[in-house]
N, C-alpha and C positions, 0 to 999 in steps of 0.2 A: 621652498617650504617657508611658510609664514609663521613667525613666532610672535605671540602677544607680548606687548610691552607693559610694564607697570604704568599706573596712572601718571599722566604728565600734567602737573599743576600749571594753571595759567600764569602764576607768578614766575615760574621758571621760564616759560616761553617769552614772557614780556622782557625779562632780564636778558635772555639770550638774544632776542631781536634787537634790543638796544645796544648790546655790546658788539654784535656782529651784524650790522645793518646791510641791506642790499646796497651795492655800490656800482656805479658805472665803471667801465674799464678806465675811463679818463681820470676819475677821482681816486681809484684804487692804487695807482702807481704805474710805472712803465715796464717793470721787469716781468718777463713771462712767468718766472717762478713765483713772484709775489701774487700775480693774478691767479695762478693755479691754486696757491695756498688759500687765498681769500675765497675763491670759488668753492673749494672743498669745504671750508667752514660753513658757507651759506647753504651748501647742499645738505649738510647734516641738520641745520636749523629748519630748512624747508621740509625735510623728512619728518622731523619732530612736530612741526606745525600740522602737517597732514595727519600724522598719527593721532594727535590730540583731537583734531576735527572728527576723525573716524570714531574715536572713543566716545566723544560727545554724542554723535549721531547714533551710535549703537546703544548707548545708555537710554536715549530717548525712545528707541523702538523696541528695547528690551532684549537685544542680543547680548550674550555674555561676553 
């Protein structure tokens, strides 16, 4: 079941992308737990980036 999200402002995405940047496993640290934690953070940011792109695309074609 897909649930619509509230509007995601670009300023929020910019701030989150700066705070939680994509990192290679080499630069993120060596512990498995740390890599899993950082990967989970980025997964949420990637989801929000995609949701914002979908919102923009839908607003351009007139989907509610």
